[in-house]
DOSE-152499 format. One line per 2 residues: number of its first residue (from 1); their letters; for each residue y, z, x of C-alpha. Coordinates in steps of 0.1 Angstrom, whole numbers. Each point is the difference from the previous one (the first is absolute). Last residue first. Layout:
BEGIN
NUM> a> Y:Z:X ~ ... .
// end
This chain:
BEGIN
88> xx> -3:88:104 ~ -4:-32:-18 .
86> xx> 34:-4:-17 ~ -16:5:-34 .
84> xx> -18:32:10 ~ 32:14:16 .
82> xx> 20:-7:-31 ~ -22:23:-21 .
80> xx> 21:32:6 ~ 30:-16:-17 .
78> xx> 32:17:11 ~ 28:-16:-19 .
76> xx> -14:-16:-31 ~ -33:19:-3 .
74> xx> 16:33:6 ~ 28:-8:-25 .
72> xx> -27:-7:-26 ~ -19:32:8 .
70> xx> 32:20:-5 ~ 7:-18:-33 .
68> xx> -34:8:-13 ~ 4:37:11 .
66> xx> 34:1:-18 ~ -14:-15:-31 .
64> xx> -28:25:-2 ~ 24:29:7 .
62> xx> 22:-11:-29 ~ -29:2:-24 .
60> xx> -10:34:14 ~ 36:12:-4 .
58> xx> 1:-12:-36 ~ -33:19:-7 .
56> xx> 15:32:13 ~ 32:-7:-20 .
54> xx> -19:-5:-32 ~ -20:32:5 .
52> xx> 32:20:4 ~ 15:-17:-31 .
50> xx> -31:7:-21 ~ 2:37:8 .
48> xx> 37:2:-8 ~ -3:-21:-32 .
46> xx> -29:20:-15 ~ 21:17:-26 .
44> xx> 10:-35:-14 ~ -36:-7:-10 .
42> xx> -4:-34:-17 ~ 33:-15:12 .
40> xx> -6:14:35 ~ -34:-16:2 .
38> xx> 11:-34:-12 ~ 30:0:23 .
36> xx> -22:9:30 ~ -25:-26:-10 .
34> xx> 27:-27:-1 ~ 14:11:34 .
32> xx> -34:0:17 ~ -10:-34:-15 .
30> xx> 33:-15:12 ~ -2:17:34 .
28> xx> -35:-13:5 ~ 9:-36:-9 .
26> xx> 29:2:24 ~ -22:15:27 .
24> xx> -26:-27:-5 ~ 26:-28:2 .
22> xx> 15:15:32 ~ -33:3:17 .
20> xx> -10:-35:-12 ~ 31:-15:15 .
18> xx> -1:20:33 ~ -36:-9:7 .
16> xx> 2:-36:-13 ~ 31:-6:22 .
14> xx> -17:16:30 ~ -31:-21:-4 .
12> xx> 20:-32:-2 ~ 19:10:31 .
10> xx> -32:7:18 ~ -15:-33:-10 .
8> xx> 31:-18:14 ~ -2:20:32 .
6> xx> -36:-9:5 ~ 6:-36:-7 .
4> xx> 28:-1:26 ~ -24:17:25 .
2> xx> -28:-24:-2 ~ -33:9:-15 .
// end
């Protein structure tokens, strides 16, 4: 595999990684917010408990996207597989 093809494939993989990570997080936040509103409408006395759990899950959703972005940046700027493509 030549080097230009390797870089092109890496850029496509990074775009998919960041795009699907953002899409998944957006869908997750939409579902999370909707369920929080449903739960708080049904049981207003549970709002503080539901809010704490909502923020914990929101942090986990953001962590997934941050990890995916970090992996994408690693692949773009410090790709550990480049040595195998260059032959050494």
